[in-house]
C-alpha positions as semicolon CSV with decimal commas, in nm:
position;residue;x (nm);y (nm);z (nm)
1;M;26,092;-0,511;11,327
2;K;25,964;-0,685;11,045
3;G;25,621;-0,581;10,814
4;L;25,493;-0,276;11,037
5;D;25,251;-0,071;10,888
6;I;25,277;0,298;10,983
7;G;25,022;0,456;10,791
8;S;25,191;0,501;10,432
9;D;25,120;0,282;10,125
10;R;25,314;0,040;10,202
11;V;25,431;-0,202;10,470
12;E;25,814;-0,141;10,594
13;E;26,142;-0,313;10,713
14;L;26,211;-0,083;11,041
15;A;26,495;-0,122;11,291
16;A;26,549;-0,004;11,647
17;I;26,792;0,316;11,576
18;S;26,759;0,506;11,938
19;A;26,571;0,408;12,252
20;I;26,443;0,657;12,573
21;L;26,420;0,585;12,904
22;L;26,237;0,742;13,158
23;Y;26,265;0,805;13,554
24;G;26,060;0,830;13,802
25;R;25,878;0,815;14,166
26;Q;25,722;0,507;14,281
27;D;25,364;0,693;14,164
28;R;25,518;0,621;13,792
29;S;25,548;0,985;13,722
30;A;25,847;1,036;13,491
31;V;26,054;1,310;13,610
32;Y;26,414;1,248;13,420
33;G;26,482;1,075;13,057
34;T;26,797;0,973;12,849
35;V;26,841;0,893;12,486
36;H;27,048;0,604;12,380
37;P;27,167;0,470;12,046
38;V;27,090;0,101;11,930
39;T;27,305;-0,124;11,757
40;Q;27,238;-0,419;11,614
41;G;27,461;-0,706;11,661
42;K;27,561;-1,002;11,415
43;S;27,305;-1,208;11,577
44;G;27,048;-0,918;11,482
45;R;27,010;-0,866;11,868
46;A;26,988;-0,545;11,976
47;T;27,190;-0,323;12,203
48;I;27,136;-0,029;12,389
49;G;27,409;0,210;12,432
50;A;27,499;0,440;12,716
51;G;27,295;0,755;12,700
52;R;27,262;1,094;12,787
53;P;27,006;1,346;12,937
54;I;26,759;1,443;12,709
55;D;26,591;1,799;12,737
56;R;26,260;1,907;12,675
57;M;26,290;2,066;12,339
58;A;26,451;1,753;12,179
59;L;26,173;1,516;12,303
60;V;25,932;1,778;12,157
61;D;26,111;1,764;11,849
62;C;26,137;1,362;11,858
63;L;25,762;1,339;11,932
64;R;25,669;1,588;11,651
65;E;25,878;1,371;11,402
66;L;25,715;1,026;11,499
67;A;25,397;1,248;11,479
68;K;25,437;1,356;11,089
69;N;25,593;0,988;11,003
70;A;25,344;0,770;11,157
71;A;25,022;0,961;11,109
72;P;24,762;0,755;10,853
73;K;24,810;0,917;10,505
74;A;24,465;1,052;10,390
75;E;24,300;0,767;10,137
76;F;23,993;0,720;9,971
77;L;23,722;0,519;10,156
78;P;23,446;0,344;9,974
79;E;23,111;0,347;10,016
80;T;23,128;-0,004;10,217
81;V;23,344;0,126;10,496
82;L;23,204;0,262;10,842
83;A;23,439;0,298;11,039
84;V;23,800;0,336;11,091
85;S;24,066;0,330;11,388
86;Q;24,394;0,280;11,461
87;D;24,313;-0,061;11,553
88;A;24,045;-0,149;11,394
89;V;23,822;-0,153;11,032
90;M;23,438;-0,148;11,020
91;W;23,268;-0,252;10,672
92;W;22,933;-0,354;10,538
93;C;22,910;-0,625;10,325
94;R;22,632;-0,608;10,093
95;P;22,350;-0,872;10,060
96;A;22,470;-1,123;9,790
97;M;22,493;-1,476;9,642
98;R;22,796;-1,643;9,792
99;R;22,956;-2,005;9,818
100;V;22,994;-2,142;10,156
101;F;23,159;-2,465;10,240
102;F;23,052;-2,726;10,493
103;D;23,241;-3,034;10,672
104;C;23,075;-3,141;10,987
105;Q;22,908;-3,487;11,035
106;E;22,557;-3,364;11,037
107;I;22,526;-3,195;10,702
108;G;22,868;-3,338;10,567
109;R;23,099;-3,225;10,297
110;R;22,907;-3,013;10,096
111;S;22,918;-2,656;9,931
112;A;22,675;-2,455;9,730
113;V;22,597;-2,053;9,629
114;V;22,310;-1,954;9,848
115;P;22,190;-1,609;9,950
116;H;22,324;-1,404;10,272
117;P;22,177;-1,111;10,426
118;G;22,361;-0,766;10,465
119;L;22,640;-0,810;10,722
120;V;22,864;-0,580;10,924
121;F;23,244;-0,674;10,979
122;R;23,491;-0,577;11,210
123;A;23,856;-0,669;11,222
124;A;24,071;-0,571;11,486
125;S;24,371;-0,624;11,683
126;S;24,096;-0,811;11,942
127;G;23,967;-1,009;11,738
128;F;23,704;-1,087;11,389
129;S;23,345;-1,042;11,405
130;V;23,029;-1,025;11,183
131;F;22,669;-0,913;11,282
132;A;22,361;-0,960;11,041
133;L;22,125;-0,693;10,902
134;Q;21,788;-0,663;10,795
135;E;21,790;-0,399;10,551
136;D;21,945;-0,443;10,227
137;S;22,095;-0,098;10,236
138;R;22,365;0,035;10,364
139;P;22,334;0,053;10,748
140;T;22,300;0,365;10,958
141;P;22,406;0,419;11,334
142;E;22,070;0,344;11,432
143;S;22,059;0,008;11,234
144;K;21,975;-0,303;11,458
145;L;22,240;-0,564;11,444
146;H;22,147;-0,946;11,473
147;E;22,354;-1,234;11,538
148;P;22,537;-1,419;11,240
149;P;22,324;-1,696;11,077
150;Y;22,667;-1,885;11,070
151;F;22,856;-2,188;11,212
152;N;23,186;-2,115;11,403
153;T;23,083;-1,783;11,549
154;W;23,058;-1,688;11,920
155;D;22,849;-1,473;12,122
156;W;22,870;-1,105;12,038
157;G;22,949;-1,208;11,658
158;R;23,323;-1,295;11,761
159;I;23,412;-1,541;11,436
160;C;23,616;-1,855;11,548
161;I;23,910;-1,815;11,325
162;G;24,050;-2,161;11,345
163;S;24,231;-2,246;11,004
164;A;24,082;-1,976;10,783
165;H;24,343;-1,784;10,628
166;V;24,305;-1,400;10,758
167;P;24,537;-1,114;10,673
168;K;24,765;-1,033;10,957
169;R;24,707;-0,618;10,839
170;I;24,417;-0,468;10,967
171;D;24,337;-0,157;10,726
172;V;24,124;-0,050;10,434
173;E;24,337;-0,252;10,150
174;S;24,298;-0,589;10,343
175;I;23,927;-0,611;10,375
176;A;23,868;-0,819;10,085
177;R;24,097;-1,069;10,222
178;W;23,971;-1,065;10,562
179;E;23,596;-1,115;10,376
180;S;23,780;-1,451;10,189
181;G;23,919;-1,589;10,499
182;F;23,522;-1,591;10,645
183;F;23,363;-1,717;10,351
184;E;23,610;-1,933;10,185
185;S;23,679;-2,173;10,537
186;A;23,485;-2,444;10,593
187;F;23,195;-2,432;10,876
188;T;23,256;-2,740;11,065
189;H;23,011;-2,680;11,407
190;P;22,756;-2,447;11,578
191;N;22,957;-2,290;11,869
192;H;22,781;-2,257;12,236
193;G;22,584;-1,990;12,339
194;N;22,304;-1,749;12,198
195;K;22,103;-1,876;11,923
196;R;22,199;-1,804;11,615
197;V;21,900;-1,829;11,362
198;S;21,546;-1,882;11,452
199;H;21,410;-2,222;11,265
200;P;21,186;-2,473;11,438
201;Y;21,393;-2,754;11,386
202;G;21,735;-2,552;11,467
203;E;22,066;-2,437;11,235
204;F;22,141;-2,766;11,140
205;A;21,796;-2,799;10,947
206;F;21,802;-2,444;10,815
207;W;22,174;-2,472;10,641
208;K;22,045;-2,817;10,478
209;E;21,763;-2,624;10,355
210;M;21,947;-2,368;10,234
211;L;22,244;-2,556;10,059
212;D;21,934;-2,735;9,896
213;G;21,810;-2,390;9,759
214;K;21,491;-2,370;9,939
215;Y;21,498;-1,981;9,982
216;G;21,599;-1,953;9,623
217;E;21,802;-1,635;9,593
218;Q;21,699;-1,429;9,924
219;F;21,793;-1,502;10,265
220;P;21,499;-1,558;10,513
221;K;21,499;-1,265;10,733
222;E;21,273;-1,430;10,967
223;A;21,528;-1,644;11,054
224;L;21,769;-1,378;11,169
225;V;21,767;-1,279;11,554
226;S;21,791;-0,953;11,693
227;M;22,063;-0,892;11,926
228;D;21,914;-0,557;12,072
229;I;22,190;-0,331;11,973
230;T;22,269;-0,107;11,730
231;L;22,567;0,003;11,488
232;A;22,624;0,278;11,685
233;D;22,646;0,071;11,992
234;L;22,939;-0,188;11,801
235;I;23,144;0,164;11,683
236;A;23,110;0,314;12,034
237;S;23,221;-0,032;12,227
238;K;23,573;-0,070;12,319
239;K;23,774;-0,303;12,149
240;G;23,445;-0,468;11,995
241;N;23,352;-0,604;12,338
242;L;22,966;-0,555;12,340
243;K;22,907;-0,727;12,676
């Protein structure tokens, strides 16, 4: 098994060494177990060998060893990190001037450094998402989330990754690369769904004004569209699904 993050300070190469088979009734409750050695053939294919009964204490010892070796190691969390779970990391991105890239018929191929609002990103096994904030300071659980004012995003903040280069790992150390994957990719089209920005002439007109420098170094927060959810709702949601 290549590149498995087991909560240590590096991604390790692992290989199967043993397997536990559980036997149960039709109601799927396990009543018997066997442990089997695993061998790796020349082709790299794993083969499960003959088994032997596993007793309760041996199973408990196995689980204790797994818990000891696989548990995430303690690490310092920067101020921008908002929440971390086994399959997701959520962080705050301060308001700042950042470069954006566009490549679409209505706007053309353009790039400029423009103001961005405060953002909340969520990278998870279920997908990558982004939300906008009205406030400039670090959000609290009560902070209201807004639609991301960007192209290439679906409803509920989901990012259409497309050709963006995002990391495979989901951890605090990979946050900078997740951000780069978003900001360094070209915005090609506004996705169908809810309105992303409040502008009398729509999202194309809004982003043309942004690229032309109409708003200086302050993002026009009146253009943000409320989602009627809070950061606490996002943190509590299962797999980031807010529907």
